[in-house]
Structures are given as structure tokens and as C-alpha cells.
N, C-alpha and C positions, 0 to 999 in steps of 0.2 A: 488474564495473561499466564495462568498457571502457577505453579509453585516456582519462585524465582531464586536466583543466587542471592538477592537480597533478603528473601524470606529465610532462606536456610541460614544466613548470617545472624539474623534476629534471634533465630531459635538456638543457634550453635555457638555463638562466641563466647557466652558464658558456660553453657552446658557442656560444650565439647572443646572449648578453648580454641575455637576455629579462627583463622586469621586470613584475610584476603591479602595476598602478598603482590600479585600482579593481575593484568587484565581488568582493571577497575572499571573500564568503560563498558564492560560486559555484565554488569551487576544486575540488569534487568532481564537477562536470559532466562527463560523457564526451563524446567527440568522435566524430562519424561520418565526417567528411571534412573537408578544408581547401580553401578556395577563395580565390582572388586575384580581387578586384573593384575596380573604380575608378568604378563607378555603381551605381544602385539596381536595375538591369534584372534581373539574375540572381537576386535575392533572392526574387522572386515564385515561383521553382521550389524553394526551400528547404522541407524536410519537417521539420526539426527536428535539433539537435544538430550542425550545420554550423559551423566555425570560419572566420570571415571574416578575410582579410589584405588590407591595402591600404597602398599607398605614400603615399596621401593626395592623388594626383594630381587626383582628381575630388571631393575634400572638404577643399579647402583653408579655405573659410570655416567659421566656427563652426557656422552654422545647418545646413550640409551635413553635417557630421560628426555633429551631433546628430540629424539626421534618419536617418543610416545607423544610430546606435545604436538608435533608436527602432524601425526597420524590423526590425532583428536581433532585438530583444527580442520583437516582435509574432510572429515566426516561429520562436521557441523556439530560437534559435541558441545554440550553446555558449559563444561569446565573440567578441571582436574584437581583432586584432592590427595596430597601426599602426606603420609604418615611419617613425619620426621622424628629423627632421634636415635635411630638404630641402623637401618641400611642406608638411609639418606640423613646425613647430619645437616647439612646446609643445601639450600637450593642453588645451583649454579646461576651465574649472572647471564649466561646465554639462554638459559630456559626462561628466566624472568623477563629478559628483553624481548624474547620471541613472543611471549604471551601478552605483553603490553602492546606489541606492534599490531598483534591480531585480535586484541580485545577477547582473548581467551582467559577466563578467571582461573587463576592458580591460587590454591588455597591450602593451608597446612592444619594439621591437628598433631598434637604431640603424641609421642609413642606410648604413653600410658592410657590413651583414649582406646576403650574396647570398640573396635570398628564394627563388629557384628550388631552391637546395640545401637550404635549411631545410624548404621544404614537401615536397620529395621524401622527405628523412629522416623527418620527422614522419608522412607518409603511410603510409610502410612499417611504422612502428611501430603505427600505428592498425590496419592490416590484420592484423598479427600478433597484437595484443591481441583483435581481434575474433574471430579463429580460436580463441584461448585461452578466451574467454568461452563459445564454443559448446561446447567440451569440458567446461569447468566445469559448465555447464548440464546437459549430458547426464549427467555423473556425479551432480550433485545429485539429478536425477530418479530414477537408480538407487538412490541411498541412501534415498530416499522409499519407492520401490516394493519394494526387495529389501534391506532392512536386515539380514537374516540372511546376506547373502553380501557381507562387505566387500571381497573381492577384486575385486568389480565396480566399486568406486568409491573406496576409501581411498587408494590409492596415486596415483590421478589428482588427488586433491584435496590431497594432502600437501604439494606445493610451494607452495600458495597459501593454505592455511588452517592454523590450529592445529587438527588433527583431535582432539586430546585435551581441548581447550578447550570453552567454552561456545557453544551455537548456539540461535537463537531464530527462529522463523518468524513472519512477518506476511503474510496474504492480503489483498490490496486488490482491490476490485470496484466496479463501478458498478451492478451489477444486471442488465446485458445485454451482458457482453462476448463471450459466445458468439454472440450474434446480429450482431456487427459483421463487415464483410468484413476481409480480411487487411490492406489498406492502412490503413483507418481505425483499426484495432487497434494497427498499428505506429506510427502518428502519435501516437496516445494514450500508447503505451509511451514515446515520446521525452519528451512533455510531463510524464508523471509522474516519469520519471528526473531531469528538469531541477528538479522541485520537491523532490527528495530530496536534502539537503545533509548535509555533514559525515560522509559514509561514502564509501568508495571500494573498496579492494581488501580490506577485512574484511568484505564483503558480496557477495551474488549477487542479481541481480534477473532475472527471466524469467517468460514466460506459461506456465501449466500448468493444465490441468483448470478452464478457465473463470474463472481468477483470475491476477492478477498476484502473483508470489511474491517476497517479499523475505526473504532468509535473512542474518542477522548473526551474526559470529563473534566472540567475545572482546570484547563491548562490554558494560559493566555495564547492568542493567536501567533505572536512573534515566536514564542518558544515551540509551539506546535509546528510552525513552518520550518524552524531549524531541524526539529526531529525529522520531519519528512525529507528536507534536502540531505541530511546527513545519511538517512536511510537509502536515498537514491545514489549517493556516492558508494556507500558499501555494497549496494546491489549490483553496481556496475563492475565491481570487482569480484564479489563472490558469486554472482549469477550471470556470467557472461553469455550463457546460452538462452537466458530468458530476458527479452527486452521488457521493462516495466514501465507501466503507465498508470498515472494516478490522476483521479478526479477528486478535488477538494470541495465539499459543501460548505455552506455558510455555517458560522458559529451561531448557535441558537440557545436561547435561555429556557430552561425547564425540560424535563424529559418528555413532556407531551409534544414538544416541537421536534423531536428527534427525526421523525418521518419527513419533515421539510428539508432538514440537512441532508438526509439520505437521498432524497429526490434530486436535489441540487447537485449532489456528488455524482449521481447517475448521469446527469446531463453533461457535467465537466468531464467524466470518464469517456462518454461517447465521443466528445470533441478531441480529448487526448488520443484515443485510439485512432480516430479518423484522421487526425493531422500528424500523428506519431510524434506527440509532444510527451515529455516525461511527467510533467506536471502542468495541469490546468486547474485554475481556481474559479469556481462559478462567479465569485465576486468580481473577477477581471473580464467576464465575458460581454460586458456592454449590453446593448440592446438585445443580443441573443438571449439574455437572462429571461426576458419577457416571453419570448416565443417558446423556449424550452419549458416554461412554466404553464403553458396552455395545454390542458387535458384534452380539448376538442380537436382532435386530429383531422376531423373532417373540415373544420373552419380553416386550419392552416393549409390543407390541400386546396380549398377553394381559393383562398388568397393568393396562392402561388401559381397553381395550374391554371386558374381561371384567366389571370391576366397574361400569362406567358404561353398559353396553348399554341397560338399561331407559330411562334418561334420553336417550340417544342415539337410540333408536327413537322415544321420545316427541316429542323435538324435531323429528325428520324428519317425523313425521305431522301434527304441530300447529303447525309453524313457530314453536316457543317457544324459551326461552333457559334451560332448566333446568340443563344442563351448566354454563353460564357463571354462573349463579346459585349453585350448589354451590361452584364454584371460588372465587369471591369471598367466599362466606360462610366458607369454611375459611381462605382467605388473610387476611381480617380478623378472625380470631379470633371468629367467629360474631357480628359486629356487623351487625345488620339495617339500621341507619341508614348505616354505611359502604357496604354493598351498594346500598342505595337511592340513595345519592349517586353512586357509580360508574356505576350503570346508569340514572341519570335517571328514576327511577320511584318511585312512592309505597311507603312502608314496608309498607303493608297488602297490596300487590301481592307484595311480597318474602315476606312471611309466608305468604300463600296459596300460593305457589310451593313454599316449603320444606316445608309440609304435605304437598302433593303428592309432593315428592321424598322424604319420609321413607316415605311409602306405597309408592312405586315400588321404593325400595331396602331396604324393610323394615328401617329402621334409626332410632334415635333420637338418634343423635351423642352417645351417653354414653360409649362405649368410646374410650379414646385410640388404641388400636391400629387400631380401625376408621377412625377419623377420619384417622389417619396414612396408611392404605392409600388411602383416597378422595382425600386431598391429592396423594399421589404419582401416583395415576391421573390426576388433573387436569393435574399438571405434565407428565407424559409426553404427554398429548394436546395440550398447548399447543406442545410441541416439533415 
């Protein structure tokens, strides 16, 4: 997850007397680079995750320092470090309050800290962590694609993750990620990462196969679900132009099972996108879990199209809704009124359609096995 505010504090609390004053909920934000600034000019070039450092020379008045915090927040910056004790004696309460409300980390270092050395030191750490993250991403992808060859990924991930522990995959999509150019998608990547809180090095986040992939390690499911739900709340506010849909895979034990959680997250993601639901958990998908786990697509097509072909052909020729009528009729336990309400049509129309459906399928819906087979065929077709 990159070099985070938490990482920086671990390194800098004693070495540079750094203190986190506000925006504590943003402790897991990762930092792309560190920039020293004394006015707002350079901020227009920010693309996300930058950490701003200032002596306060250009922000001595409360309103100017508040404007700086507001601009950084609008550009999805990682945080702000203020060199206090000379130009800025104490941080104004308005700035502290703003940073707390927006989870923007606000940090201080005393005036006698030499900023050039601090920035150089932390910049090197950011670069090294970035290189490590690239290696982790490559190993995670190998674990997904080649689970039967642990030699390709296990040793690479062992220093960073509990490879014998639990893993859970979440796929995050907006529905059109593969249509974005690289720059737009990279900016969206930063914005999404900034909305993910309370996870850092027990997780991996990257773009793969038209989705953003979030893999969490050794976090219990209630805590993970809370993280995802909080992310959705933040994303609704911070990413109003991007509808976010998440498919959650099952929590699996051991790195060798990561690919199973990924495949299940893929199925849940498909349902989330199709039904426009912000979060779909594979474990809540009922009998659909079985069908989405079948890799023999030809078999699924046979089970669906084979039984429903007379209705499919009739609908295609007459622009009717016989397949959907049958689906709802079986779904609602043969309640004609429920079907009529769902389809916004008269019950007599439903009864007429069912009469024709019985004739086309040569069935009277008396056999439980026959009804089950038709229900399954409809479910598969809906997939």
C-alpha cells in the first residue's frame, strides 16, 4: 500500500520530533512524493497522494493556512507537514478542525529540524517502498494466475504477509475502467486509495484485469466489512462522478487459496455491476455460488438454453416475454398476482402467457424435479 503516513511517523516521531495533530483517520494514506511549498502555485500540478511540507512563510495568517489545507484536500493530497515555531507558532483551531473532518493528516515538526535532510530521507524511503510494492503486486498476480506453482510467489510475499494466514479479495470497479486512459486511471487509483482507511501493510492494492484489486491479509471479516463500508461512504462523497461497485470474495486460509477468493470476488463483482449494487458478497449469493463456480460454460449453456429454447425462440420471433414470465412465476412460487405486479400487467395476461408456455414446453408444472430444472435454467440465463 506504499509508504504511508503511519510509516512516516514510525521513522520521524523520534528522529524529527514529528507529531500527528489532526486527520488521524488518514494514517493509512500512502505518499507518492514530498514537496516543499510556500504558496499555492505548485498545487495545481498535484495529481494525488503528494505530501506538502511548509515552513509557514507564505501561510502565516490563519485564513491562508486554511486555504492551503482546503486546496490540498481538493487535490487528494496525502497530508500537510508544518514546520512550527517561527512563521507559524501554533496551528489554528479552524485548520485542525478542517483536517479532522476531512481525514487530512496534519503534522508538525519543530523549527530546529532541517527540512532538506528530512525530505531527502523520507523521499528515499518512498522510492524504496514503491519498488517493493511493484514486486508485491507482481507476486500477487502470479499467485492468482499460477496457484499450483508456489515457488513463483510464496517466497516473494513471505517477508510482507502471513502467507499461512487468511486472505480475502475485493474487486472494485466503476464499470468502465478499461476504457480510461492510463493517466485518468492512475489519478482514480490515487483517489480510491485515499478513501481506503485503517489498512496499510496488511493489504495490497493494484489494477488488474479491468478492476482495482484489494487483497487483505489476517483481518477478520467483520473488521474488513467495516473498512469496505466506510470506503463506500467516503467514495460517495469524494468520487461523485464515479459509481463504485465492489465484489467481495470469500475469506480463505493460506496464500495458495488466494486464487479461489479472487474468482469468487470476480463473480460477485459481475453481479454488483449487473444489478448496480455497491457491494455484493459472494457468500451471500445463495445457489448462484454454485453456478458461478462452474468453469464448464458449455454445460451451463446446455442446462439453460436446452430447456428454454422453445420460449427463447418464441420471444425472439414475437417480441414477447415468455422467459421472464416463467422466471418470475417460479421465483414467486407460482403466484400469478406477484408476477402481474412485477411485470406491471394484468393477471389475465399472465394466465394467457402461462397457458402458451405450458404448451411450448409440454409441461403442467406438477413435477417438482421439472420445476427445479426450469428454475435453474432461468437462474443460469440471468447470469
